[in-house]
N, C-alpha and C positions, 0 to 999 in steps of 0.2 A: 593615787600612787602611780598608776600607769602613765599619767601625764608627766610626772616628774622623771620617769624613766625615759620617755620619749624626748623630753627636754634635756637629756644627758646630765641630769642631776644625780642619777644613780645608774649603775650598769646592770644589764640583764644577765643572768637571773638575779633577782633580789630575794633573799631568804629572810623571812620574818618568823620569830617565835614569840608568841604572846605579845604581838604588836611591837617588838623590838627588832631592829635590823641586826642580824648576826652574820650576814655574808652577802656579797654582791660581786658580780663579774665572774670570778673564778673562786667560788666559796670553798672553804676548807671544811671537810666533814668533821674533823676533830672539834673545831670551834662550834659547829652546829650541835653535835652530840653533847658537848659540855653545857651549852645553854639549855638544851632540852632536859638534861638531867636535873637542872636547878628547879624545874617545874614538875618533877616526879616521873618523867618519861623514863622507861627502862628498856634495855635491849632485850629482844625476844630470845628465848632459849631454844627455839626451833631452828 
C-alpha cells in the first residue's frame, strides 16, 4: 500500500477501516466515524 501512495495513486494520509479506504489526503472524521460504526465501534463516554 505504501508503494501506491509513493506512486501518487493515493494521497497521504490514507485511512482504512477493515481493509476499506474511507479517506485519503484530507479525510473527513464524519466519514471515518460512520464507517467505524458499521463495524461496531462506539464513541467513548469518557
